[in-house]
C-alpha positions in Angstrom: 147.8 117.8 161.0 146.6 117.7 157.3 144.3 114.8 157.2 142.8 112.1 159.3 143.0 108.4 158.6 140.0 107.9 156.3 140.1 111.5 154.9 136.4 112.0 155.4 137.2 114.8 157.9 133.8 114.6 159.5 134.4 117.3 162.1 136.9 120.0 162.9 137.6 122.8 165.3 138.8 126.2 164.1 139.2 129.5 165.9 138.1 133.0 164.9 140.8 135.5 163.9 142.2 137.4 166.9 141.5 141.1 167.1 145.3 141.5 167.6 146.0 139.6 164.4 148.1 142.5 163.0 150.7 141.5 165.6 150.9 137.9 164.4 154.3 136.4 163.6 155.2 137.1 160.0 158.7 135.8 158.9 158.5 133.3 156.1 155.7 134.4 153.7 154.5 137.7 155.1 155.4 140.7 153.0 153.1 143.1 154.8 151.4 143.5 158.2 148.7 140.9 158.7 145.3 142.5 158.1 142.5 141.5 160.5 139.5 142.3 158.3 140.9 140.6 155.3 141.8 137.5 157.4 138.3 137.3 158.7 137.0 137.1 155.1 139.5 134.4 154.2 138.6 132.5 157.4 134.9 132.6 156.6 135.6 131.3 153.1 137.8 128.6 154.5 135.1 127.4 156.9 132.5 127.5 154.1 134.8 125.3 152.0 135.2 122.7 154.8 131.5 122.6 155.3 130.9 122.2 151.5 133.1 119.1 151.7 131.0 117.6 154.5 133.0 118.8 157.6 131.1 119.8 160.7 133.0 122.9 161.8 133.1 124.2 165.4 134.4 127.8 165.5 136.0 128.6 168.9 135.9 132.3 170.0 138.8 134.6 169.3 141.6 135.1 171.8 142.6 138.7 171.9 145.8 138.1 173.9 147.2 135.7 171.2 147.6 137.1 167.7 148.4 133.7 166.2 145.7 131.7 167.9 143.6 131.1 164.8 146.3 128.6 163.9 144.9 125.8 166.1 146.7 123.0 164.3 149.8 123.8 166.3 148.2 123.2 169.7 147.2 119.6 169.4 147.9 116.3 167.7 145.1 113.7 167.4 146.0 110.0 167.8 142.8 108.0 167.6 140.9 108.9 170.7 143.7 110.7 172.5 145.0 114.2 172.1 148.6 115.3 172.7 148.5 119.0 173.8 151.8 120.5 172.6 154.1 123.1 174.0 154.5 125.4 171.0 157.9 126.4 169.9 157.6 130.2 169.9 157.4 131.9 173.3 154.6 134.3 172.2 152.2 131.4 171.5 152.6 129.7 174.9 149.1 129.7 176.4 147.1 129.3 173.2 146.8 125.6 173.9 144.8 126.0 177.2 141.5 126.9 175.6 141.9 124.0 173.1 142.7 121.6 175.9 139.6 122.8 177.8 137.3 122.2 174.8 138.8 118.8 173.7 138.9 117.4 177.2 135.1 117.1 177.1 135.4 114.2 174.7 139.0 113.0 174.4 141.8 111.7 176.6 144.3 114.5 177.0 148.1 114.1 177.4 150.2 117.1 178.1 153.8 117.3 177.0 156.5 117.8 179.6 157.8 121.4 179.8 161.2 120.7 178.1 159.3 119.3 175.0 158.6 121.8 172.2 156.4 120.9 169.2 154.1 122.6 166.8 151.3 120.5 165.3 152.3 122.0 161.9 155.4 119.7 162.0 153.2 116.6 162.0 151.8 114.9 158.8 149.8 111.7 158.8 150.8 109.7 155.7 148.7 106.5 155.3 149.7 104.5 158.4 152.7 106.6 159.4 153.2 109.8 161.3 155.9 112.1 159.9 157.4 114.5 162.4 159.4 117.5 161.3 162.4 118.6 163.4 162.3 122.3 162.9 163.0 125.6 164.7 159.6 125.1 166.5 159.9 121.4 167.3 162.8 120.0 169.3 164.0 116.4 169.7 162.4 116.1 173.1 159.1 117.1 171.7 159.4 114.8 168.7 160.5 111.9 170.9 157.6 112.3 173.3 155.1 112.3 170.5 156.9 109.4 168.9 156.4 107.3 172.1 152.7 108.2 172.2 152.2 107.4 168.6 153.9 104.0 168.8 151.7 103.1 171.8 148.8 103.3 169.4 150.4 101.0 166.9 151.5 103.5 164.2 155.0 104.0 162.6 156.9 107.2 162.9 159.5 108.9 160.6 161.5 112.0 161.5 162.1 114.6 158.8 164.7 117.4 159.0 163.3 120.8 158.3 165.7 123.6 157.2 165.7 126.9 159.0 164.4 128.5 155.9 161.1 126.6 156.4 158.6 127.1 159.2 157.0 123.7 159.5 156.8 120.3 157.7 153.3 121.2 156.5 154.6 124.5 155.1 156.2 122.7 152.1 154.4 119.3 151.8 151.1 117.6 152.4 149.2 114.4 151.4 146.1 114.9 149.3 145.3 111.2 149.0 146.7 107.9 150.1 150.1 107.1 148.7 150.6 110.6 147.4 152.4 113.7 148.6 152.6 117.2 147.1 156.0 118.8 147.8 157.6 122.1 147.1 161.0 121.8 145.4 164.2 123.0 147.1 163.3 122.5 150.8 163.3 118.9 151.8 165.7 116.0 151.2 163.9 113.6 148.8 166.0 110.7 150.1 164.0 110.9 153.3 160.8 110.3 151.3 161.7 107.1 149.4 158.7 105.4 151.1 156.2 107.7 149.3 154.6 106.0 146.3 153.9 109.2 144.4 155.4 112.7 144.8 153.8 115.6 143.0 156.5 118.3 142.8 155.6 122.0 142.5 158.1 124.8 141.8 159.8 126.6 144.7 158.1 129.8 143.5 154.7 128.2 144.5 156.0 126.7 147.7 153.0 128.0 149.7 150.6 125.9 147.6 152.2 122.7 148.7 149.9 122.9 151.8 146.6 121.4 150.7 143.6 119.7 152.4 142.8 116.3 150.9 139.4 114.7 151.1 138.1 111.3 149.9 137.4 110.7 146.2 140.4 112.8 145.1 138.8 116.1 146.3 141.2 118.8 147.4 141.1 122.3 148.8 144.0 124.5 147.7 145.2 128.1 148.1 144.0 130.3 145.3 146.3 132.0 142.7 148.9 129.3 142.3 148.3 128.2 138.7 151.1 125.7 138.3 150.0 123.8 141.4 146.4 123.9 140.2 147.3 122.5 136.8 149.5 119.7 138.2 146.7 118.6 140.6 144.2 118.6 137.8 146.5 116.5 135.7 146.7 114.0 138.5 142.9 113.7 138.6 141.9 115.9 141.5 138.7 117.9 141.9 139.8 121.3 143.2 138.2 123.9 145.4 140.4 127.0 146.0 140.3 129.6 148.8 142.0 133.0 148.8 144.5 132.5 151.6 146.7 135.6 151.0 145.6 137.3 154.3 146.4 134.1 156.2 149.7 133.8 154.3 150.7 137.3 155.7 151.0 135.6 159.1 152.8 132.5 157.8 149.7 130.4 158.1 148.3 127.9 155.6 145.2 125.8 155.0 146.0 123.1 157.5 147.0 125.5 160.2 143.5 126.7 160.7 142.0 123.4 161.9 142.3 120.4 164.1 140.4 117.5 162.5 138.7 115.2 165.0 138.2 111.5 165.2 
């Protein structure tokens, strides 16, 4: 989930790149086999960028059995002091959530989804006082409804967003860099579903990957490197930018937000 409520992002968990990363799922952005060594370099730079912005980062050990396990965002959704542990939508990823559950259960109340529910954390965006849940190929209605009920118990609003099959997750093509603002790739989502958003920064479809950003307080933002139009637009909107080379992560359809679970 790309952001916590005050955007300070004081602490986060990540997971080291799996030795089997070359077998990671690669459908939407990957144009070549995911490279373990290159991904390690990007992951190290990513962690350094989080720490430079004041985030205390815990790096969980790699899981050799799960090629996609560095994408911890999909395993858990934080709602105040409770954590929803999800049943991820792709069969090869089932089981990744166990180690995350074991770590977070030390400090948080854990809620497991029923078996029929499927949901990836990448389909969840927290926008101001509202959770957006994407209905995608990885998140079914049962999973969205279960999360919806838990969110409303905590007093937050929920909106469902339809995700086309051409897009992996909600966070793949949009994110919220500051209160009241969303950055969104053109050609993927129905803008009529986002009439509640005060400001939408549109980026071209050719730079869709760059729509996934990490927003911090005081208009600071971490973005993927080598997307000049997105960089220029964010600068025009007053953001202070740090960029990270995410191309080895992109090979496995992962983005900036995918690599962390930000904690309360």
